[in-house]
mmCIF file of the protein (N, C-alpha, C, O) and its ligand, coordinates in Angstrom:
data_MODEL
# 
_entry.id   MODEL 
# 
loop_
_entity.id 
_entity.type 
_entity.pdbx_number_of_molecules 
1 polymer     1 
2 non-polymer 1 
# 
_entity_poly.entity_id                      1 
_entity_poly.type                           'polypeptide(L)' 
_entity_poly.nstd_linkage                   no 
_entity_poly.nstd_monomer                   no 
_entity_poly.pdbx_seq_one_letter_code       
;(UNK)(UNK)(UNK)(UNK)(UNK)(UNK)(UNK)(UNK)(UNK)(UNK)(UNK)(UNK)(UNK)(UNK)(UNK)(UNK)
(UNK)(UNK)(UNK)(UNK)(UNK)(UNK)(UNK)(UNK)(UNK)(UNK)(UNK)(UNK)(UNK)(UNK)(UNK)(UNK)
(UNK)(UNK)(UNK)(UNK)(UNK)(UNK)(UNK)(UNK)(UNK)(UNK)
;
_entity_poly.pdbx_seq_one_letter_code_can   XXXXXXXXXXXXXXXXXXXXXXXXXXXXXXXXXXXXXXXXXX 
_entity_poly.pdbx_strand_id                 A 
# 
loop_
_entity_poly_seq.entity_id 
_entity_poly_seq.num 
_entity_poly_seq.mon_id 
_entity_poly_seq.hetero 
1 1  UNK n 
1 2  UNK n 
1 3  UNK n 
1 4  UNK n 
1 5  UNK n 
1 6  UNK n 
1 7  UNK n 
1 8  UNK n 
1 9  UNK n 
1 10 UNK n 
1 11 UNK n 
1 12 UNK n 
1 13 UNK n 
1 14 UNK n 
1 15 UNK n 
1 16 UNK n 
1 17 UNK n 
1 18 UNK n 
1 19 UNK n 
1 20 UNK n 
1 21 UNK n 
1 22 UNK n 
1 23 UNK n 
1 24 UNK n 
1 25 UNK n 
1 26 UNK n 
1 27 UNK n 
1 28 UNK n 
1 29 UNK n 
1 30 UNK n 
1 31 UNK n 
1 32 UNK n 
1 33 UNK n 
1 34 UNK n 
1 35 UNK n 
1 36 UNK n 
1 37 UNK n 
1 38 UNK n 
1 39 UNK n 
1 40 UNK n 
1 41 UNK n 
1 42 UNK n 
# 
loop_
_struct_asym.id 
_struct_asym.entity_id 
A 1 
B 2 
# 
loop_
_chem_comp.id 
_chem_comp.type 
_chem_comp.mon_nstd_flag 
UNK 'L-peptide linking' . 
ZN  non-polymer         . 
# 
_pdbx_entity_nonpoly.entity_id   2 
_pdbx_entity_nonpoly.name        ? 
_pdbx_entity_nonpoly.comp_id     ZN 
# 
_pdbx_nonpoly_scheme.asym_id         B 
_pdbx_nonpoly_scheme.entity_id       2 
_pdbx_nonpoly_scheme.mon_id          ZN 
_pdbx_nonpoly_scheme.ndb_seq_num     1 
_pdbx_nonpoly_scheme.pdb_seq_num     101 
_pdbx_nonpoly_scheme.auth_seq_num    101 
_pdbx_nonpoly_scheme.pdb_mon_id      ZN 
_pdbx_nonpoly_scheme.auth_mon_id     ZN 
_pdbx_nonpoly_scheme.pdb_strand_id   A 
_pdbx_nonpoly_scheme.pdb_ins_code    . 
# 
loop_
_atom_site.group_PDB 
_atom_site.id 
_atom_site.type_symbol 
_atom_site.label_atom_id 
_atom_site.label_alt_id 
_atom_site.label_comp_id 
_atom_site.label_asym_id 
_atom_site.label_entity_id 
_atom_site.label_seq_id 
_atom_site.pdbx_PDB_ins_code 
_atom_site.Cartn_x 
_atom_site.Cartn_y 
_atom_site.Cartn_z 
_atom_site.occupancy 
_atom_site.B_iso_or_equiv 
_atom_site.pdbx_formal_charge 
_atom_site.auth_seq_id 
_atom_site.auth_comp_id 
_atom_site.auth_asym_id 
_atom_site.auth_atom_id 
_atom_site.pdbx_PDB_model_num 
ATOM   1   N  N  . UNK A 1 1  ? -9.690  -4.385 -2.326  1.00 0.00 ? 1   UNK A N  1 
ATOM   2   C  CA . UNK A 1 1  ? -9.948  -3.222 -1.363  1.00 0.00 ? 1   UNK A CA 1 
ATOM   3   C  C  . UNK A 1 1  ? -10.242 -2.012 -2.181  1.00 0.00 ? 1   UNK A C  1 
ATOM   4   O  O  . UNK A 1 1  ? -9.502  -1.628 -3.088  1.00 0.00 ? 1   UNK A O  1 
ATOM   5   N  N  . UNK A 1 2  ? -11.341 -1.430 -1.829  1.00 0.00 ? 2   UNK A N  1 
ATOM   6   C  CA . UNK A 1 2  ? -11.753 -0.135 -2.435  1.00 0.00 ? 2   UNK A CA 1 
ATOM   7   C  C  . UNK A 1 2  ? -11.256 1.022  -1.676  1.00 0.00 ? 2   UNK A C  1 
ATOM   8   O  O  . UNK A 1 2  ? -11.435 1.143  -0.464  1.00 0.00 ? 2   UNK A O  1 
ATOM   9   N  N  . UNK A 1 3  ? -10.558 1.967  -2.495  1.00 0.00 ? 3   UNK A N  1 
ATOM   10  C  CA . UNK A 1 3  ? -10.133 3.105  -1.886  1.00 0.00 ? 3   UNK A CA 1 
ATOM   11  C  C  . UNK A 1 3  ? -11.299 4.093  -1.666  1.00 0.00 ? 3   UNK A C  1 
ATOM   12  O  O  . UNK A 1 3  ? -11.939 4.551  -2.613  1.00 0.00 ? 3   UNK A O  1 
ATOM   13  N  N  . UNK A 1 4  ? -11.536 4.388  -0.438  1.00 0.00 ? 4   UNK A N  1 
ATOM   14  C  CA . UNK A 1 4  ? -12.780 5.051  0.044   1.00 0.00 ? 4   UNK A CA 1 
ATOM   15  C  C  . UNK A 1 4  ? -12.862 6.543  -0.473  1.00 0.00 ? 4   UNK A C  1 
ATOM   16  O  O  . UNK A 1 4  ? -13.943 7.130  -0.535  1.00 0.00 ? 4   UNK A O  1 
ATOM   17  N  N  . UNK A 1 5  ? -11.735 7.094  -0.820  1.00 0.00 ? 5   UNK A N  1 
ATOM   18  C  CA . UNK A 1 5  ? -11.734 8.491  -1.242  1.00 0.00 ? 5   UNK A CA 1 
ATOM   19  C  C  . UNK A 1 5  ? -12.049 8.707  -2.698  1.00 0.00 ? 5   UNK A C  1 
ATOM   20  O  O  . UNK A 1 5  ? -12.446 9.816  -3.053  1.00 0.00 ? 5   UNK A O  1 
ATOM   21  N  N  . UNK A 1 6  ? -11.906 7.744  -3.555  1.00 0.00 ? 6   UNK A N  1 
ATOM   22  C  CA . UNK A 1 6  ? -12.201 7.809  -4.944  1.00 0.00 ? 6   UNK A CA 1 
ATOM   23  C  C  . UNK A 1 6  ? -13.066 6.667  -5.412  1.00 0.00 ? 6   UNK A C  1 
ATOM   24  O  O  . UNK A 1 6  ? -13.573 6.751  -6.531  1.00 0.00 ? 6   UNK A O  1 
ATOM   25  N  N  . UNK A 1 7  ? -13.294 5.549  -4.620  1.00 0.00 ? 7   UNK A N  1 
ATOM   26  C  CA . UNK A 1 7  ? -14.068 4.509  -5.077  1.00 0.00 ? 7   UNK A CA 1 
ATOM   27  C  C  . UNK A 1 7  ? -13.438 3.512  -6.057  1.00 0.00 ? 7   UNK A C  1 
ATOM   28  O  O  . UNK A 1 7  ? -14.092 2.586  -6.539  1.00 0.00 ? 7   UNK A O  1 
ATOM   29  N  N  . UNK A 1 8  ? -12.110 3.738  -6.343  1.00 0.00 ? 8   UNK A N  1 
ATOM   30  C  CA . UNK A 1 8  ? -11.346 2.833  -7.220  1.00 0.00 ? 8   UNK A CA 1 
ATOM   31  C  C  . UNK A 1 8  ? -11.015 1.539  -6.545  1.00 0.00 ? 8   UNK A C  1 
ATOM   32  O  O  . UNK A 1 8  ? -10.895 1.448  -5.323  1.00 0.00 ? 8   UNK A O  1 
ATOM   33  N  N  . UNK A 1 9  ? -10.871 0.540  -7.383  1.00 0.00 ? 9   UNK A N  1 
ATOM   34  C  CA . UNK A 1 9  ? -10.252 -0.741 -6.761  1.00 0.00 ? 9   UNK A CA 1 
ATOM   35  C  C  . UNK A 1 9  ? -8.728  -0.494 -6.661  1.00 0.00 ? 9   UNK A C  1 
ATOM   36  O  O  . UNK A 1 9  ? -8.090  0.016  -7.582  1.00 0.00 ? 9   UNK A O  1 
ATOM   37  N  N  . UNK A 1 10 ? -8.207  -0.870 -5.536  1.00 0.00 ? 10  UNK A N  1 
ATOM   38  C  CA . UNK A 1 10 ? -6.765  -0.700 -5.311  1.00 0.00 ? 10  UNK A CA 1 
ATOM   39  C  C  . UNK A 1 10 ? -6.001  -1.997 -5.577  1.00 0.00 ? 10  UNK A C  1 
ATOM   40  O  O  . UNK A 1 10 ? -6.493  -3.111 -5.404  1.00 0.00 ? 10  UNK A O  1 
ATOM   41  N  N  . UNK A 1 11 ? -4.793  -1.771 -6.000  1.00 0.00 ? 11  UNK A N  1 
ATOM   42  C  CA . UNK A 1 11 ? -3.936  -2.986 -6.417  1.00 0.00 ? 11  UNK A CA 1 
ATOM   43  C  C  . UNK A 1 11 ? -3.040  -3.283 -5.216  1.00 0.00 ? 11  UNK A C  1 
ATOM   44  O  O  . UNK A 1 11 ? -2.332  -2.409 -4.715  1.00 0.00 ? 11  UNK A O  1 
ATOM   45  N  N  . UNK A 1 12 ? -3.088  -4.537 -4.768  1.00 0.00 ? 12  UNK A N  1 
ATOM   46  C  CA . UNK A 1 12 ? -2.380  -5.003 -3.658  1.00 0.00 ? 12  UNK A CA 1 
ATOM   47  C  C  . UNK A 1 12 ? -0.843  -5.191 -4.025  1.00 0.00 ? 12  UNK A C  1 
ATOM   48  O  O  . UNK A 1 12 ? -0.508  -5.709 -5.090  1.00 0.00 ? 12  UNK A O  1 
ATOM   49  N  N  . UNK A 1 13 ? -0.028  -4.788 -3.179  1.00 0.00 ? 13  UNK A N  1 
ATOM   50  C  CA . UNK A 1 13 ? 1.408   -5.097 -3.374  1.00 0.00 ? 13  UNK A CA 1 
ATOM   51  C  C  . UNK A 1 13 ? 2.241   -5.118 -2.218  1.00 0.00 ? 13  UNK A C  1 
ATOM   52  O  O  . UNK A 1 13 ? 1.666   -5.253 -1.138  1.00 0.00 ? 13  UNK A O  1 
ATOM   53  N  N  . UNK A 1 14 ? 3.430   -5.016 -2.231  1.00 0.00 ? 14  UNK A N  1 
ATOM   54  C  CA . UNK A 1 14 ? 4.340   -5.049 -1.132  1.00 0.00 ? 14  UNK A CA 1 
ATOM   55  C  C  . UNK A 1 14 ? 5.462   -4.058 -1.289  1.00 0.00 ? 14  UNK A C  1 
ATOM   56  O  O  . UNK A 1 14 ? 6.016   -3.869 -2.372  1.00 0.00 ? 14  UNK A O  1 
ATOM   57  N  N  . UNK A 1 15 ? 5.809   -3.375 -0.077  1.00 0.00 ? 15  UNK A N  1 
ATOM   58  C  CA . UNK A 1 15 ? 6.922   -2.571 -0.092  1.00 0.00 ? 15  UNK A CA 1 
ATOM   59  C  C  . UNK A 1 15 ? 8.119   -3.044 0.734   1.00 0.00 ? 15  UNK A C  1 
ATOM   60  O  O  . UNK A 1 15 ? 8.041   -3.206 1.951   1.00 0.00 ? 15  UNK A O  1 
ATOM   61  N  N  . UNK A 1 16 ? 9.138   -3.241 0.081   1.00 0.00 ? 16  UNK A N  1 
ATOM   62  C  CA . UNK A 1 16 ? 10.322  -3.760 0.732   1.00 0.00 ? 16  UNK A CA 1 
ATOM   63  C  C  . UNK A 1 16 ? 10.988  -2.647 1.707   1.00 0.00 ? 16  UNK A C  1 
ATOM   64  O  O  . UNK A 1 16 ? 11.189  -1.488 1.345   1.00 0.00 ? 16  UNK A O  1 
ATOM   65  N  N  . UNK A 1 17 ? 11.274  -3.109 2.879   1.00 0.00 ? 17  UNK A N  1 
ATOM   66  C  CA . UNK A 1 17 ? 11.875  -2.188 3.893   1.00 0.00 ? 17  UNK A CA 1 
ATOM   67  C  C  . UNK A 1 17 ? 13.130  -2.803 4.445   1.00 0.00 ? 17  UNK A C  1 
ATOM   68  O  O  . UNK A 1 17 ? 13.079  -3.866 5.064   1.00 0.00 ? 17  UNK A O  1 
ATOM   69  N  N  . UNK A 1 18 ? 14.227  -2.176 4.241   1.00 0.00 ? 18  UNK A N  1 
ATOM   70  C  CA . UNK A 1 18 ? 15.538  -2.769 4.730   1.00 0.00 ? 18  UNK A CA 1 
ATOM   71  C  C  . UNK A 1 18 ? 16.029  -2.027 5.933   1.00 0.00 ? 18  UNK A C  1 
ATOM   72  O  O  . UNK A 1 18 ? 17.055  -2.393 6.505   1.00 0.00 ? 18  UNK A O  1 
ATOM   73  N  N  . UNK A 1 19 ? 15.306  -0.961 6.350   1.00 0.00 ? 19  UNK A N  1 
ATOM   74  C  CA . UNK A 1 19 ? 15.857  -0.129 7.462   1.00 0.00 ? 19  UNK A CA 1 
ATOM   75  C  C  . UNK A 1 19 ? 15.244  -0.496 8.816   1.00 0.00 ? 19  UNK A C  1 
ATOM   76  O  O  . UNK A 1 19 ? 15.647  0.069  9.833   1.00 0.00 ? 19  UNK A O  1 
ATOM   77  N  N  . UNK A 1 20 ? 14.287  -1.419 8.860   1.00 0.00 ? 20  UNK A N  1 
ATOM   78  C  CA . UNK A 1 20 ? 13.777  -1.841 10.073  1.00 0.00 ? 20  UNK A CA 1 
ATOM   79  C  C  . UNK A 1 20 ? 12.746  -0.901 10.694  1.00 0.00 ? 20  UNK A C  1 
ATOM   80  O  O  . UNK A 1 20 ? 12.479  -0.942 11.895  1.00 0.00 ? 20  UNK A O  1 
ATOM   81  N  N  . UNK A 1 21 ? 12.153  -0.021 9.804   1.00 0.00 ? 21  UNK A N  1 
ATOM   82  C  CA . UNK A 1 21 ? 11.112  0.751  10.200  1.00 0.00 ? 21  UNK A CA 1 
ATOM   83  C  C  . UNK A 1 21 ? 9.822   0.036  10.673  1.00 0.00 ? 21  UNK A C  1 
ATOM   84  O  O  . UNK A 1 21 ? 9.218   0.319  11.708  1.00 0.00 ? 21  UNK A O  1 
ATOM   85  N  N  . UNK A 1 22 ? 9.490   -0.883 9.824   1.00 0.00 ? 22  UNK A N  1 
ATOM   86  C  CA . UNK A 1 22 ? 8.354   -1.746 10.038  1.00 0.00 ? 22  UNK A CA 1 
ATOM   87  C  C  . UNK A 1 22 ? 8.903   -3.111 10.525  1.00 0.00 ? 22  UNK A C  1 
ATOM   88  O  O  . UNK A 1 22 ? 10.065  -3.455 10.309  1.00 0.00 ? 22  UNK A O  1 
ATOM   89  N  N  . UNK A 1 23 ? 7.990   -3.877 11.201  1.00 0.00 ? 23  UNK A N  1 
ATOM   90  C  CA . UNK A 1 23 ? 8.308   -5.195 11.613  1.00 0.00 ? 23  UNK A CA 1 
ATOM   91  C  C  . UNK A 1 23 ? 8.347   -6.124 10.356  1.00 0.00 ? 23  UNK A C  1 
ATOM   92  O  O  . UNK A 1 23 ? 7.442   -6.058 9.524   1.00 0.00 ? 23  UNK A O  1 
ATOM   93  N  N  . UNK A 1 24 ? 9.362   -6.960 10.223  1.00 0.00 ? 24  UNK A N  1 
ATOM   94  C  CA . UNK A 1 24 ? 9.432   -7.715 9.080   1.00 0.00 ? 24  UNK A CA 1 
ATOM   95  C  C  . UNK A 1 24 ? 10.175  -7.054 8.000   1.00 0.00 ? 24  UNK A C  1 
ATOM   96  O  O  . UNK A 1 24 ? 10.550  -5.896 8.185   1.00 0.00 ? 24  UNK A O  1 
ATOM   97  N  N  . UNK A 1 25 ? 10.444  -7.682 6.839   1.00 0.00 ? 25  UNK A N  1 
ATOM   98  C  CA . UNK A 1 25 ? 11.177  -7.126 5.818   1.00 0.00 ? 25  UNK A CA 1 
ATOM   99  C  C  . UNK A 1 25 ? 10.277  -6.419 4.677   1.00 0.00 ? 25  UNK A C  1 
ATOM   100 O  O  . UNK A 1 25 ? 10.756  -5.638 3.855   1.00 0.00 ? 25  UNK A O  1 
ATOM   101 N  N  . UNK A 1 26 ? 9.011   -6.763 4.726   1.00 0.00 ? 26  UNK A N  1 
ATOM   102 C  CA . UNK A 1 26 ? 8.144   -6.054 3.729   1.00 0.00 ? 26  UNK A CA 1 
ATOM   103 C  C  . UNK A 1 26 ? 6.826   -5.958 4.355   1.00 0.00 ? 26  UNK A C  1 
ATOM   104 O  O  . UNK A 1 26 ? 6.439   -6.752 5.212   1.00 0.00 ? 26  UNK A O  1 
ATOM   105 N  N  . UNK A 1 27 ? 6.091   -4.896 3.881   1.00 0.00 ? 27  UNK A N  1 
ATOM   106 C  CA . UNK A 1 27 ? 4.693   -4.607 4.405   1.00 0.00 ? 27  UNK A CA 1 
ATOM   107 C  C  . UNK A 1 27 ? 3.727   -4.564 3.281   1.00 0.00 ? 27  UNK A C  1 
ATOM   108 O  O  . UNK A 1 27 ? 4.059   -4.170 2.163   1.00 0.00 ? 27  UNK A O  1 
ATOM   109 N  N  . UNK A 1 28 ? 2.455   -4.995 3.594   1.00 0.00 ? 28  UNK A N  1 
ATOM   110 C  CA . UNK A 1 28 ? 1.442   -4.832 2.544   1.00 0.00 ? 28  UNK A CA 1 
ATOM   111 C  C  . UNK A 1 28 ? 1.125   -3.414 2.185   1.00 0.00 ? 28  UNK A C  1 
ATOM   112 O  O  . UNK A 1 28 ? 1.044   -2.546 3.054   1.00 0.00 ? 28  UNK A O  1 
ATOM   113 N  N  . UNK A 1 29 ? 0.954   -3.183 0.971   1.00 0.00 ? 29  UNK A N  1 
ATOM   114 C  CA . UNK A 1 29 ? 0.440   -1.808 0.509   1.00 0.00 ? 29  UNK A CA 1 
ATOM   115 C  C  . UNK A 1 29 ? -0.550  -1.905 -0.577  1.00 0.00 ? 29  UNK A C  1 
ATOM   116 O  O  . UNK A 1 29 ? -0.539  -2.869 -1.343  1.00 0.00 ? 29  UNK A O  1 
ATOM   117 N  N  . UNK A 1 30 ? -1.423  -0.930 -0.679  1.00 0.00 ? 30  UNK A N  1 
ATOM   118 C  CA . UNK A 1 30 ? -2.463  -0.924 -1.700  1.00 0.00 ? 30  UNK A CA 1 
ATOM   119 C  C  . UNK A 1 30 ? -2.244  0.403  -2.518  1.00 0.00 ? 30  UNK A C  1 
ATOM   120 O  O  . UNK A 1 30 ? -2.174  1.500  -1.964  1.00 0.00 ? 30  UNK A O  1 
ATOM   121 N  N  . UNK A 1 31 ? -2.150  0.238  -3.753  1.00 0.00 ? 31  UNK A N  1 
ATOM   122 C  CA . UNK A 1 31 ? -1.955  1.348  -4.674  1.00 0.00 ? 31  UNK A CA 1 
ATOM   123 C  C  . UNK A 1 31 ? -3.150  1.703  -5.496  1.00 0.00 ? 31  UNK A C  1 
ATOM   124 O  O  . UNK A 1 31 ? -3.829  0.826  -6.029  1.00 0.00 ? 31  UNK A O  1 
ATOM   125 N  N  . UNK A 1 32 ? -3.435  3.056  -5.613  1.00 0.00 ? 32  UNK A N  1 
ATOM   126 C  CA . UNK A 1 32 ? -4.412  3.481  -6.481  1.00 0.00 ? 32  UNK A CA 1 
ATOM   127 C  C  . UNK A 1 32 ? -3.765  4.189  -7.659  1.00 0.00 ? 32  UNK A C  1 
ATOM   128 O  O  . UNK A 1 32 ? -3.193  5.273  -7.540  1.00 0.00 ? 32  UNK A O  1 
ATOM   129 N  N  . UNK A 1 33 ? -3.883  3.518  -8.816  1.00 0.00 ? 33  UNK A N  1 
ATOM   130 C  CA . UNK A 1 33 ? -3.185  3.993  -10.033 1.00 0.00 ? 33  UNK A CA 1 
ATOM   131 C  C  . UNK A 1 33 ? -3.790  5.388  -10.483 1.00 0.00 ? 33  UNK A C  1 
ATOM   132 O  O  . UNK A 1 33 ? -3.129  6.263  -11.042 1.00 0.00 ? 33  UNK A O  1 
ATOM   133 N  N  . UNK A 1 34 ? -5.177  5.478  -10.153 1.00 0.00 ? 34  UNK A N  1 
ATOM   134 C  CA . UNK A 1 34 ? -5.745  6.621  -10.676 1.00 0.00 ? 34  UNK A CA 1 
ATOM   135 C  C  . UNK A 1 34 ? -5.301  7.945  -9.889  1.00 0.00 ? 34  UNK A C  1 
ATOM   136 O  O  . UNK A 1 34 ? -4.999  8.984  -10.477 1.00 0.00 ? 34  UNK A O  1 
ATOM   137 N  N  . UNK A 1 35 ? -5.293  7.798  -8.509  1.00 0.00 ? 35  UNK A N  1 
ATOM   138 C  CA . UNK A 1 35 ? -4.893  8.887  -7.695  1.00 0.00 ? 35  UNK A CA 1 
ATOM   139 C  C  . UNK A 1 35 ? -3.331  8.979  -7.443  1.00 0.00 ? 35  UNK A C  1 
ATOM   140 O  O  . UNK A 1 35 ? -2.796  9.946  -6.900  1.00 0.00 ? 35  UNK A O  1 
ATOM   141 N  N  . UNK A 1 36 ? -2.670  7.861  -7.900  1.00 0.00 ? 36  UNK A N  1 
ATOM   142 C  CA . UNK A 1 36 ? -1.207  7.752  -7.615  1.00 0.00 ? 36  UNK A CA 1 
ATOM   143 C  C  . UNK A 1 36 ? -0.976  8.018  -6.056  1.00 0.00 ? 36  UNK A C  1 
ATOM   144 O  O  . UNK A 1 36 ? -0.223  8.881  -5.605  1.00 0.00 ? 36  UNK A O  1 
ATOM   145 N  N  . UNK A 1 37 ? -1.703  7.187  -5.361  1.00 0.00 ? 37  UNK A N  1 
ATOM   146 C  CA . UNK A 1 37 ? -1.421  7.158  -3.822  1.00 0.00 ? 37  UNK A CA 1 
ATOM   147 C  C  . UNK A 1 37 ? -1.306  5.742  -3.436  1.00 0.00 ? 37  UNK A C  1 
ATOM   148 O  O  . UNK A 1 37 ? -1.843  4.820  -4.050  1.00 0.00 ? 37  UNK A O  1 
ATOM   149 N  N  . UNK A 1 38 ? -0.536  5.613  -2.328  1.00 0.00 ? 38  UNK A N  1 
ATOM   150 C  CA . UNK A 1 38 ? -0.319  4.261  -1.754  1.00 0.00 ? 38  UNK A CA 1 
ATOM   151 C  C  . UNK A 1 38 ? -0.702  4.252  -0.221  1.00 0.00 ? 38  UNK A C  1 
ATOM   152 O  O  . UNK A 1 38 ? -0.396  5.166  0.545   1.00 0.00 ? 38  UNK A O  1 
ATOM   153 N  N  . UNK A 1 39 ? -1.368  3.178  0.125   1.00 0.00 ? 39  UNK A N  1 
ATOM   154 C  CA . UNK A 1 39 ? -1.894  3.047  1.517   1.00 0.00 ? 39  UNK A CA 1 
ATOM   155 C  C  . UNK A 1 39 ? -1.032  1.806  2.105   1.00 0.00 ? 39  UNK A C  1 
ATOM   156 O  O  . UNK A 1 39 ? -0.976  0.730  1.509   1.00 0.00 ? 39  UNK A O  1 
ATOM   157 N  N  . UNK A 1 40 ? -0.432  2.031  3.210   1.00 0.00 ? 40  UNK A N  1 
ATOM   158 C  CA . UNK A 1 40 ? 0.459   0.973  3.797   1.00 0.00 ? 40  UNK A CA 1 
ATOM   159 C  C  . UNK A 1 40 ? -0.207  0.442  5.064   1.00 0.00 ? 40  UNK A C  1 
ATOM   160 O  O  . UNK A 1 40 ? -0.586  1.197  5.960   1.00 0.00 ? 40  UNK A O  1 
ATOM   161 N  N  . UNK A 1 41 ? -0.338  -0.915 5.107   1.00 0.00 ? 41  UNK A N  1 
ATOM   162 C  CA . UNK A 1 41 ? -0.683  -1.543 6.293   1.00 0.00 ? 41  UNK A CA 1 
ATOM   163 C  C  . UNK A 1 41 ? 0.480   -2.234 6.938   1.00 0.00 ? 41  UNK A C  1 
ATOM   164 O  O  . UNK A 1 41 ? 1.163   -3.096 6.386   1.00 0.00 ? 41  UNK A O  1 
ATOM   165 N  N  . UNK A 1 42 ? 0.642   -1.786 8.139   1.00 0.00 ? 42  UNK A N  1 
ATOM   166 C  CA . UNK A 1 42 ? 1.875   -2.329 8.882   1.00 0.00 ? 42  UNK A CA 1 
ATOM   167 C  C  . UNK A 1 42 ? 1.502   -2.950 10.325  1.00 0.00 ? 42  UNK A C  1 
ATOM   168 O  O  . UNK A 1 42 ? 2.384   -3.425 11.040  1.00 0.00 ? 42  UNK A O  1 
HETATM 169 ZN ZN . ZN  B 2 .  ? -7.953  6.743  -6.219  1.00 0.00 2 101 ZN  A ZN 1 
# 
């Protein structure tokens, strides 16, 4: 996935969530190491 704000390729990963904010125990997330930002898909 390309981060549309900087055009960088984002690194796919997962964020663990034990508080039940999201459905399931982990959500997909994309990280831009250049911008140091994370986008979460839930
Ligand atoms: Zn970026």
